[in-house]
C-alpha positions as semicolon CSV with decimal commas, in nm:
position;residue;x (nm);y (nm);z (nm)
1;M;2,085;14,372;13,773
2;P;2,299;14,192;14,031
3;K;2,648;14,094;13,954
4;A;2,728;13,729;13,917
5;V;3,057;13,561;13,988
6;A;3,180;13,306;13,730
7;K;3,376;12,991;13,794
8;R;3,655;12,942;13,538
9;A;3,705;12,586;13,423
10;L;4,027;12,540;13,223
11;S;4,002;12,285;12,942
12;P;4,225;11,983;13,014
13;T;4,401;11,998;12,678
14;L;4,394;12,169;12,346
15;S;4,177;12,043;12,069
16;S;4,322;11,947;11,736
17;D;4,146;12,261;11,609
18;S;4,398;12,523;11,500
19;S;4,192;12,811;11,646
20;L;4,196;12,653;11,985
21;S;4,563;12,574;11,957
22;S;4,639;12,939;11,893
23;A;4,429;13,046;12,195
24;P;4,502;12,809;12,477
25;D;4,353;13,040;12,745
26;I;3,988;13,028;12,626
27;T;3,773;12,897;12,912
28;D;3,420;12,789;12,976
29;I;3,230;13,029;13,206
30;A;2,942;12,904;13,421
31;I;2,721;13,162;13,598
32;E;2,720;13,127;13,971
33;D;2,647;13,343;14,268
34;T;2,987;13,284;14,428
35;T;3,352;13,315;14,336
36;T;3,543;12,985;14,340
37;P;3,921;12,967;14,256
38;I;3,919;12,641;14,054
39;S;4,124;12,561;13,739
40;L;4,261;12,260;13,548
41;D;4,621;12,233;13,433
42;Q;4,724;12,124;13,085
43;K;4,706;11,752;13,177
44;G;4,358;11,770;13,322
45;T;4,474;11,767;13,687
46;K;4,285;11,997;13,927
47;A;4,495;12,278;14,074
48;L;4,426;12,598;14,255
49;V;4,483;12,913;14,052
50;E;4,438;13,275;14,113
51;E;4,074;13,381;14,158
52;T;3,927;13,585;13,879
53;A;3,602;13,777;13,898
54;V;3,427;13,873;13,583
55;D;3,119;14,090;13,547
56;I;2,876;13,946;13,303
57;T;2,530;14,032;13,190
58;V;2,208;13,839;13,254
59;S;2,208;13,721;12,891
60;N;2,491;13,469;12,980
61;K;2,718;13,588;12,702
62;R;3,061;13,434;12,682
63;R;3,354;13,669;12,724
64;R;3,736;13,630;12,696
65;I;3,916;13,661;13,030
66;G;4,045;14,013;13,086
67;D;3,867;14,137;12,776
68;A;3,525;14,298;12,746
69;K;3,466;14,163;12,396
70;E;3,158;13,938;12,372
71;T;3,195;13,593;12,223
72;K;2,967;13,303;12,147
73;P;2,992;13,007;12,384
74;P;3,179;12,711;12,236
75;P;2,989;12,385;12,206
76;K;3,012;12,143;12,492
77;R;3,284;11,880;12,451
78;T;3,238;11,516;12,525
79;R;3,474;11,322;12,753
80;R;3,643;11,149;12,456
81;E;3,719;11,485;12,289
82;T;3,866;11,613;12,611
83;V;4,095;11,310;12,646
84;N;4,207;11,328;12,279
85;R;4,290;11,696;12,313
86;A;4,495;11,619;12,622
87;S;4,685;11,338;12,442
88;H;4,758;11,561;12,143
89;K;4,886;11,836;12,370
90;E;5,110;11,594;12,557
91;A;5,246;11,436;12,236
92;T;5,309;11,778;12,079
93;E;5,506;11,907;12,375
94;E;5,704;11,584;12,419
95;E;5,780;11,586;12,047
96;R;5,910;11,940;12,082
97;D;6,119;11,842;12,386
98;G;6,255;11,537;12,203
99;E;6,354;11,750;11,903
100;E;6,543;11,986;12,131
101;E;6,721;11,691;12,292
102;V;6,823;11,549;11,952
103;K;6,950;11,892;11,845
104;K;7,161;11,915;12,159
105;A;7,291;11,562;12,111
106;T;7,373;11,634;11,746
107;K;7,562;11,948;11,835
108;F;7,757;11,769;12,108
109;L;7,849;11,475;11,887
110;E;7,958;11,700;11,600
111;K;8,204;11,873;11,833
112;T;8,348;11,547;11,967
113;S;8,415;11,391;11,625
114;Q;8,795;11,378;11,581
115;K;8,861;11,138;11,296
116;R;8,677;11,086;10,968
117;S;8,299;11,145;10,962
118;R;8,051;10,864;10,956
119;R;7,686;10,892;10,872
120;I;7,452;10,789;11,151
121;K;7,079;10,791;11,210
122;A;6,898;10,929;11,509
123;S;6,614;10,682;11,548
124;T;6,346;10,834;11,771
125;N;5,991;10,760;11,874
126;G;5,753;11,004;11,708
127;L;6,036;11,219;11,563
128;K;6,197;11,256;11,226
129;H;6,534;11,089;11,170
130;A;6,822;11,323;11,230
131;A;7,165;11,281;11,065
132;V;7,474;11,343;11,277
133;K;7,843;11,267;11,234
134;T;8,048;11,099;11,506
135;E;8,291;10,819;11,583
136;N;8,222;10,813;11,955
137;K;8,021;10,542;12,119
138;G;7,863;10,572;12,463
139;E;7,595;10,774;12,644
140;I;7,538;11,148;12,672
141;E;7,298;11,323;12,910
142;V;7,052;11,577;12,777
143;I;6,871;11,809;13,023
144;S;6,526;11,919;12,906
145;R;6,336;12,198;13,082
146;G;5,987;12,344;13,061
147;T;5,809;12,011;13,039
148;T;5,438;11,971;13,093
149;R;5,479;11,942;13,465
150;G;5,726;12,227;13,492
151;I;6,011;12,015;13,627
152;K;6,367;11,952;13,508
153;K;6,400;11,625;13,317
154;S;6,727;11,436;13,269
155;T;6,735;11,202;12,967
156;K;7,023;10,974;12,874
157;V;7,068;10,945;12,500
158;K;7,246;10,621;12,413
159;V;7,467;10,608;12,102
160;E;7,501;10,258;11,957
161;A;7,694;10,143;11,651
162;L;7,481;9,957;11,398
163;S;7,599;9,696;11,150
164;E;7,578;9,933;10,853
165;G;7,811;10,181;11,015
166;E;7,518;10,392;11,146
167;L;7,439;10,505;11,497
168;S;7,104;10,520;11,678
169;L;6,995;10,782;11,932
170;E;6,740;10,657;12,181
171;T;6,501;10,935;12,289
172;P;6,212;10,947;12,538
173;K;5,906;10,752;12,443
174;G;5,614;10,937;12,285
175;S;5,305;10,829;12,109
176;R;5,366;10,491;11,950
177;K;5,130;10,560;11,664
178;K;5,296;10,894;11,591
179;A;5,640;10,734;11,612
180;K;5,553;10,454;11,369
181;A;5,397;10,700;11,127
182;A;5,703;10,927;11,138
183;I;5,946;10,638;11,083
184;K;5,738;10,498;10,798
185;A;5,721;10,838;10,631
186;Q;6,098;10,876;10,664
187;E;6,163;10,534;10,509
188;E;5,929;10,607;10,219
189;K;6,119;10,924;10,128
190;P;6,333;10,876;9,813
191;E;6,707;10,882;9,881
192;L;6,913;11,149;9,715
193;S;7,146;11,049;9,432
194;P;7,517;11,059;9,525
195;E;7,590;11,250;9,203
196;K;7,347;11,535;9,290
197;P;7,344;11,577;9,669
198;R;7,119;11,830;9,836
199;R;7,290;12,123;10,001
200;S;6,991;12,279;10,176
201;R;7,104;12,171;10,522
202;K;7,442;12,206;10,682
203;G;7,659;11,898;10,659
204;E;7,457;11,732;10,380
205;K;7,757;11,722;10,147
206;A;7,972;11,544;10,404
207;E;7,699;11,288;10,463
208;T;7,672;11,216;10,091
209;E;8,051;11,166;10,066
210;V;8,042;10,919;10,353
211;Q;7,757;10,735;10,182
212;D;7,968;10,702;9,866
213;E;8,262;10,576;10,071
214;T;8,044;10,319;10,248
215;Q;7,905;10,202;9,915
216;E;8,258;10,148;9,780
217;V;8,348;9,936;10,079
218;D;8,034;9,729;10,041
219;D;8,117;9,661;9,675
220;S;8,450;9,498;9,767
221;P;8,458;9,118;9,724
222;K;8,385;8,922;10,037
223;K;8,622;8,652;10,156
224;P;8,464;8,310;10,102
225;K;8,389;8,118;10,415
226;K;8,598;7,808;10,474
227;K;8,385;7,500;10,448
228;R;8,388;7,292;10,761
229;K;8,462;6,925;10,732
230;T;8,181;6,691;10,817
231;K;8,210;6,420;11,077
232;E;8,232;6,156;10,805
233;E;8,518;6,343;10,632
234;K;8,713;6,372;10,956
235;E;8,667;6,003;11,030
236;A;8,778;5,914;10,676
237;E;9,097;6,120;10,717
238;A;9,169;5,958;11,052
239;M;9,145;5,606;10,908
240;P;9,494;5,446;10,873
241;L;9,628;5,426;10,518
242;A;9,806;5,103;10,605
243;V;9,789;4,857;10,891
244;R;10,087;4,879;11,122
245;T;10,299;4,564;11,124
246;T;10,441;4,460;11,459
247;G;10,699;4,203;11,562
248;L;10,947;4,288;11,282
249;K;11,324;4,309;11,308
250;V;11,324;4,646;11,130
251;Y;11,155;4,967;11,247
252;I;11,062;5,165;10,937
253;G;10,869;5,492;10,926
254;A;10,888;5,842;10,780
255;H;10,952;6,203;10,870
256;V;10,598;6,305;10,961
257;S;10,443;6,642;11,040
258;S;10,424;6,782;11,392
259;A;10,201;7,075;11,301
260;K;9,972;7,200;11,580
261;G;10,168;7,009;11,842
262;V;10,440;6,744;11,865
263;Q;10,181;6,494;11,988
264;N;10,030;6,487;11,638
265;S;10,346;6,325;11,500
266;V;10,252;6,002;11,680
267;T;9,910;5,979;11,518
268;N;10,056;6,083;11,181
269;C;10,301;5,793;11,198
270;L;10,023;5,556;11,297
271;H;9,822;5,687;11,000
272;I;10,083;5,560;10,750
273;G;10,151;5,235;10,938
274;G;10,504;5,322;11,053
275;N;10,698;5,173;11,343
276;A;10,945;5,463;11,372
277;F;10,929;5,830;11,280
278;A;11,118;6,157;11,261
279;L;10,983;6,506;11,330
280;F;11,079;6,868;11,378
281;L;11,050;6,976;11,740
282;K;10,995;7,337;11,627
283;S;11,009;7,541;11,308
284;Q;11,333;7,453;11,129
285;R;11,339;7,779;10,933
286;K;11,345;8,043;11,208
287;W;11,554;8,107;11,516
288;E;11,295;8,213;11,773
289;N;11,023;7,962;11,868
290;P;10,774;7,937;12,156
291;P;10,846;7,677;12,425
292;L;10,677;7,339;12,437
293;Q;10,337;7,343;12,604
294;D;10,290;7,117;12,907
295;E;9,976;6,975;12,753
296;N;10,164;6,880;12,434
297;K;10,439;6,708;12,633
298;T;10,187;6,506;12,831
299;Q;9,993;6,403;12,523
300;F;10,309;6,303;12,333
301;R;10,418;6,069;12,612
302;A;10,065;5,933;12,650
303;F;10,024;5,867;12,276
304;C;10,360;5,689;12,256
305;A;10,260;5,468;12,548
306;D;9,910;5,398;12,412
307;H;10,034;5,304;12,062
308;K;10,351;5,131;12,184
309;Y;10,611;5,359;12,027
310;D;10,950;5,356;12,200
311;A;11,034;5,726;12,210
312;A;11,383;5,658;12,345
313;S;11,485;5,423;12,060
314;H;11,260;5,470;11,756
315;V;11,183;5,844;11,747
316;L;11,443;6,053;11,565
317;P;11,394;6,433;11,571
318;H;11,569;6,633;11,300
319;G;11,767;6,948;11,376
320;S;11,718;7,290;11,224
321;Y;11,871;7,359;10,883
322;L;11,992;7,697;11,013
323;V;12,224;7,556;11,277
324;N;12,597;7,543;11,195
325;L;12,805;7,442;11,495
326;A;13,121;7,509;11,291
327;Q;13,037;7,881;11,271
328;E;13,339;8,107;11,309
329;D;13,161;8,432;11,397
330;P;13,110;8,446;11,778
331;D;12,759;8,594;11,766
332;K;12,638;8,352;11,501
333;A;12,803;8,062;11,680
334;A;12,622;8,155;12,003
335;Q;12,292;8,177;11,814
336;A;12,346;7,834;11,657
337;Y;12,438;7,673;11,988
338;T;12,133;7,824;12,163
339;A;11,901;7,672;11,902
340;F;12,085;7,339;11,921
341;I;12,072;7,307;12,301
342;D;11,706;7,413;12,301
343;D;11,625;7,110;12,082
344;L;11,813;6,879;12,318
345;H;11,615;7,011;12,615
346;R;11,293;6,949;12,421
347;C;11,405;6,591;12,358
348;E;11,457;6,535;12,728
349;A;11,115;6,681;12,807
350;L;10,955;6,433;12,564
351;G;11,157;6,128;12,668
352;I;11,351;6,115;12,336
353;K;11,715;6,002;12,345
354;L;11,825;6,038;11,979
355;Y;11,869;6,366;11,791
356;N;11,987;6,389;11,430
357;F;12,155;6,703;11,290
358;H;12,374;6,821;11,002
359;P;12,736;6,875;11,116
360;G;12,770;7,208;10,933
361;W;13,009;7,371;10,690
362;T;13,356;7,519;10,728
363;G;13,310;7,860;10,570
364;P;13,642;8,044;10,538
365;S;13,802;7,836;10,817
366;P;14,023;7,534;10,756
367;R;13,846;7,201;10,789
368;P;14,031;7,086;11,107
369;T;13,947;7,415;11,282
370;A;13,578;7,388;11,190
371;I;13,566;7,026;11,308
372;S;13,716;7,124;11,644
373;R;13,444;7,386;11,694
374;I;13,175;7,123;11,630
375;A;13,328;6,890;11,886
376;H;13,357;7,173;12,140
377;A;12,985;7,255;12,100
378;L;12,894;6,887;12,149
379;N;13,098;6,871;12,470
380;R;12,916;7,178;12,602
381;A;12,581;7,023;12,509
382;H;12,669;6,698;12,690
383;A;12,746;6,898;13,003
384;S;12,406;7,070;12,986
385;T;12,200;6,753;12,925
386;T;12,184;6,406;13,072
387;A;12,056;6,146;12,826
388;V;12,022;6,274;12,468
389;T;12,262;6,134;12,204
390;P;12,334;6,369;11,909
391;L;12,376;6,189;11,574
392;L;12,599;6,322;11,295
393;E;12,426;6,278;10,959
394;T;12,629;6,174;10,655
395;M;12,618;6,446;10,389
396;A;12,624;6,447;10,008
397;G;12,920;6,686;9,988
398;G;12,976;6,987;9,773
399;G;13,137;7,314;9,870
400;T;13,261;7,331;10,227
401;V;13,009;7,085;10,375
402;I;13,138;6,869;10,661
403;G;13,034;6,504;10,685
404;S;13,051;6,384;10,326
405;R;13,354;6,169;10,405
406;F;13,371;5,909;10,681
407;E;13,694;6,073;10,796
408;D;13,505;6,393;10,892
409;L;13,279;6,194;11,124
410;R;13,577;6,011;11,271
411;D;13,760;6,336;11,348
412;I;13,458;6,488;11,523
413;I;13,394;6,179;11,734
414;S;13,760;6,160;11,834
415;L;13,735;6,507;11,993
416;V;13,412;6,433;12,183
417;T;13,474;6,355;12,549
418;D;13,168;6,134;12,620
419;K;13,175;5,890;12,331
420;S;12,880;5,696;12,469
421;R;12,657;5,987;12,375
422;I;12,756;6,041;12,013
423;G;12,649;5,855;11,701
424;V;12,595;5,860;11,324
425;C;12,284;5,859;11,105
426;L;12,366;5,711;10,763
427;D;12,161;5,861;10,478
428;T;12,157;5,627;10,175
429;C;12,107;5,909;9,924
430;H;12,380;6,130;10,075
431;T;12,625;5,842;10,105
432;F;12,567;5,738;9,743
433;A;12,599;6,099;9,616
434;A;12,924;6,134;9,812
435;G;13,073;5,841;9,619
436;Y;13,003;5,533;9,837
437;D;12,835;5,261;9,630
438;I;12,580;5,039;9,804
439;R;12,384;4,909;9,501
440;T;12,512;4,551;9,494
441;P;12,579;4,310;9,780
442;E;12,954;4,336;9,718
443;T;12,971;4,717;9,708
444;F;12,738;4,745;10,007
445;A;12,957;4,510;10,208
446;A;13,268;4,706;10,107
447;T;13,112;5,040;10,209
448;L;12,996;4,901;10,542
449;A;13,342;4,758;10,604
450;E;13,503;5,095;10,533
451;F;13,260;5,267;10,769
452;D;13,342;5,015;11,041
453;Q;13,713;5,065;10,987
454;V;13,708;5,446;10,978
455;V;13,424;5,534;11,216
456;G;13,301;5,215;11,380
457;L;12,968;5,034;11,338
458;R;12,900;5,080;11,709
459;Y;12,828;5,445;11,629
460;L;12,563;5,362;11,366
461;K;12,241;5,459;11,551
462;A;11,992;5,541;11,270
463;L;11,931;5,532;10,894
464;H;11,761;5,760;10,643
465;L;11,622;5,555;10,353
466;N;11,612;5,759;10,031
467;D;11,678;5,677;9,668
468;S;11,881;5,925;9,462
469;K;11,786;6,124;9,154
470;A;12,152;6,197;9,082
471;P;12,423;5,945;8,980
472;L;12,700;5,804;9,199
473;G;12,948;6,068;9,320
474;S;12,740;6,360;9,188
475;R;12,744;6,539;9,528
476;R;12,379;6,632;9,468
477;D;12,133;6,599;9,757
478;L;11,827;6,495;9,552
479;H;11,597;6,244;9,718
480;Q;11,392;6,004;9,507
481;N;11,127;5,747;9,587
482;I;11,233;5,392;9,665
483;G;11,333;5,197;9,352
484;L;11,287;5,487;9,107
485;G;11,634;5,642;9,135
486;F;11,993;5,542;9,066
487;L;12,020;5,329;9,380
488;G;11,745;5,089;9,278
489;L;11,547;4,841;9,485
490;R;11,842;4,606;9,539
491;A;12,028;4,864;9,749
492;F;11,741;4,875;9,998
493;W;11,718;4,497;10,003
494;N;12,084;4,506;10,114
495;V;12,004;4,750;10,397
496;V;11,693;4,587;10,547
497;N;11,850;4,241;10,535
498;E;12,172;4,351;10,709
499;S;12,149;4,224;11,065
500;R;12,383;4,497;11,192
501;C;12,119;4,754;11,087
502;W;11,831;4,587;11,270
503;G;11,681;4,754;11,573
504;V;11,766;5,113;11,472
505;P;11,506;5,359;11,336
506;M;11,488;5,364;10,954
507;V;11,320;5,684;10,839
508;L;11,191;5,766;10,491
509;E;11,251;6,116;10,358
510;T;11,125;6,047;10,008
511;P;10,912;6,305;9,823
512;I;10,536;6,272;9,851
513;E;10,436;6,586;9,658
514;V;10,233;6,502;9,348
515;A;10,143;6,751;9,078
516;V;9,778;6,840;9,035
517;P;9,689;6,812;8,664
518;P;9,583;7,151;8,523
519;I;9,224;7,188;8,406
520;V;9,232;7,285;8,039
521;E;8,964;7,525;7,921
522;K;8,725;7,347;7,686
523;E;8,584;7,472;7,358
524;P;8,212;7,556;7,347
525;S;7,996;7,279;7,212
526;V;7,632;7,175;7,194
527;E;7,668;6,955;7,500
528;N;7,870;7,219;7,686
529;P;7,782;7,570;7,563
530;N;7,944;7,738;7,864
531;P;8,280;7,569;7,931
532;S;8,383;7,823;8,197
533;K;8,162;7,641;8,444
534;D;8,350;7,315;8,393
535;A;8,705;7,445;8,361
536;L;8,923;7,709;8,521
537;V;9,016;8,012;8,316
538;K;9,392;8,039;8,279
539;R;9,523;8,293;8,527
540;D;9,824;8,376;8,316
541;A;9,626;8,448;7,996
542;K;9,694;8,821;8,006
543;D;10,061;8,776;8,096
544;S;10,104;8,524;7,814
545;K;9,942;8,758;7,562
546;D;10,161;9,051;7,670
547;A;10,473;8,834;7,658
548;Q;10,393;8,714;7,307
549;E;10,336;9,069;7,189
550;K;10,674;9,172;7,325
551;G;10,843;8,874;7,160
552;K;10,917;8,694;7,486
553;P;10,847;8,324;7,531
554;K;10,521;8,227;7,696
555;P;10,572;8,182;8,072
556;T;10,516;7,831;8,198
557;P;10,294;7,830;8,509
558;K;10,429;7,638;8,807
559;P;10,215;7,329;8,863
560;K;10,035;7,295;9,193
561;T;10,128;7,007;9,419
562;I;9,964;6,827;9,709
563;E;10,100;6,577;9,960
564;D;9,999;6,217;9,908
565;K;10,085;6,024;10,225
566;R;9,980;5,701;10,059
567;I;10,326;5,702;9,897
568;W;10,490;5,660;10,238
569;A;10,240;5,393;10,337
570;R;10,321;5,191;10,021
571;E;10,698;5,233;10,061
572;I;10,690;5,121;10,425
573;K;10,506;4,803;10,328
574;L;10,741;4,753;10,032
575;L;11,054;4,775;10,248
576;E;10,906;4,552;10,518
577;S;10,824;4,291;10,253
578;L;11,189;4,282;10,140
579;V;11,302;4,132;10,471
580;G;11,380;3,766;10,399
581;M;11,270;3,789;10,034
582;D;11,483;3,605;9,777
583;P;11,652;3,873;9,560
584;E;11,687;3,622;9,277
585;G;11,320;3,524;9,286
586;E;11,064;3,627;9,029
587;E;10,863;3,837;9,277
588;F;11,159;4,059;9,363
589;R;11,280;4,088;9,005
590;K;10,935;4,192;8,882
591;M;10,907;4,465;9,145
592;E;11,258;4,584;9,064
593;R;11,186;4,605;8,689
594;D;10,854;4,783;8,734
595;L;10,998;5,048;8,964
596;A;11,304;5,100;8,745
597;E;11,086;5,150;8,439
598;Q;10,867;5,394;8,627
599;G;11,165;5,618;8,707
600;R;11,354;5,576;8,379
601;E;11,258;5,910;8,225
602;E;11,368;6,112;8,524
603;R;11,692;5,915;8,558
604;D;11,779;5,983;8,193
605;K;11,717;6,353;8,242
606;Y;11,950;6,377;8,542
607;Q;12,209;6,154;8,376
608;E;12,231;6,389;8,079
609;A;12,261;6,691;8,308
610;W;12,538;6,518;8,502
611;E;12,729;6,428;8,187
612;R;12,709;6,787;8,061
613;K;12,844;6,910;8,394
614;V;13,131;6,662;8,385
615;E;13,219;6,760;8,028
616;K;13,209;7,129;8,117
617;E;13,445;7,074;8,411
618;R;13,678;6,868;8,191
619;V;13,699;7,144;7,933
620;K;13,760;7,397;8,207
621;E;14,044;7,190;8,351
622;E;14,197;7,148;8,006
623;K;14,194;7,522;7,952
624;K;14,365;7,574;8,287
625;G;14,622;7,309;8,198
626;N;14,686;7,461;7,858
627;A;14,726;7,806;8,010
628;K;14,973;7,669;8,262
629;G;15,159;7,487;7,982
630;R;15,180;7,798;7,771
631;G;15,304;7,997;8,064
632;K;15,563;7,733;8,146
633;K;15,690;7,720;7,786
634;K;15,704;8,100;7,775
635;G;15,906;8,109;8,094
636;E;16,144;7,843;7,971
637;A;16,190;8,033;7,643
638;E;16,265;8,356;7,827
639;E;16,507;8,174;8,055
640;S;16,689;8,012;7,762
641;A;16,702;8,346;7,579
642;G;16,854;8,510;7,883
643;S;17,119;8,242;7,919
644;E;17,216;8,272;7,551
645;S;17,255;8,648;7,575
646;G;17,470;8,604;7,884
647;S;17,700;8,362;7,710
648;V;17,740;8,596;7,411
649;S;17,827;8,890;7,632
650;G;18,077;8,676;7,819
651;S;18,257;8,568;7,504
652;G;18,279;8,930;7,385
653;S;18,444;9,040;7,706
654;E;18,701;8,774;7,670
């Protein structure tokens, strides 16, 4: 029987059958009379392979290549089965390659982790999720070899941080159906309990600990988002509280806020209906401050021009409370002068020509020496500026404060070289607390006459309008609202109707903080079974309970306060209405009585405190006087006893 030569046809791919998968080299043999070197690679592409000749019998039995064992011929496969087997083969090999790449990436990332471990996910297409630990973010390159086409493949695996603190590894694409099925199966797996973590794989314990840590962070309370104001709310806040009155002889306003830019002080003054205003050019409670922005300067000048505010005459900046030009220490004196001259330069940049400041305090130095240092600093400031006029504010007194007496102001001005650029700001509360009475027309006239005689009315450049919580001569700097304090409404009628005070800025520094009434927790009732929804729970409940158990008195919570700028708006209109009003008329007397009654309780409280202080000082002085008297009598007795003994000894010698 003649020999026949078989043509070997390699199957394009493996079938899903496990027997075929385990024997990928089984081929279909067709009997032919010639030998043809034809084969198919694993992707179904034709390629030339080494020629193989096989002797077979006439019975067309199927044999394994290189083996003489007879086998039955496999059934013929359809085209669809061939394609499916090829797809499965390709997906299986790419899945294996992807797993190797993820393993390499995991190993690399574990080595590069330097700080605390974080749990991340390796999200792949057609692969199981792999857990790795890393803090690095970026791309790594994984080289995979032995692919289906026998070439070297370079894959970039991107590591991205997710919102939950996890990372994702992007791997080469595989079968979409296989990928979705694998991801779905992974998500459906029950998560391990943190209390009983699995330890079958390396690093599982660390991953569980990181999960617990992440869960603790997630349980922390979130900061509530700040509610944005609506357009209607912003427009309502921008509406003026009072209409600005123009064409008056007096220019009354208040010390308004300059937060978020000095230009905002103009609109804040317009909001309360003022014709003059004071402001801080920078933070008054710290030494270092950023410079003025060019945009803020431009807007300040533009706003003043648009709203017809005379910045040179009716804007009165207030100096820092930290500055003491009478400072004896050289370093502290240099620091104070630097802050002072910086304010003057800001005034010039804004077109402001008046600047109010507190003169300072003597410290351990004698008063004349401290006053000379203030004058020296003012002369230096005049040499460094061109147009700004510093104003010395009258002070309430107490301790070593300079400026509570008119003589202090006179002595400073006398040492200033350029007297055209120096002035005084008279504070009604401070002047009254220092002992100058301005409550009646007669006392006001007498005080003004004394000021003119000692200092000179030509130096009066501005006024601070404040009532006083403390009595006359108390030396207490306690501002009160107009008409409620010890000055009373008549004192301010005297000021606004004095023609020599017209034309200068009159600035309110009265308190506008009002207490917010506390919300008391209600008792449960039928109408309100859950009162906690309608009332705030007391924050100091636990502290109060502990204090009562220890026998201590229950702590009183400090009431919350808010600023009510309507107070300034009302006071500005009140003071403007006093110009030309008859002080003996019923309208004025009614307003005076109502305001006095409104502030009676607080006046009585401060009056009692003042009387106790005076009595305490009187007793203290009496004790000092008695001690001095006893010492004097004791000395006189000793002196007389000594003289008597001397006379006795003298007579004995004779």
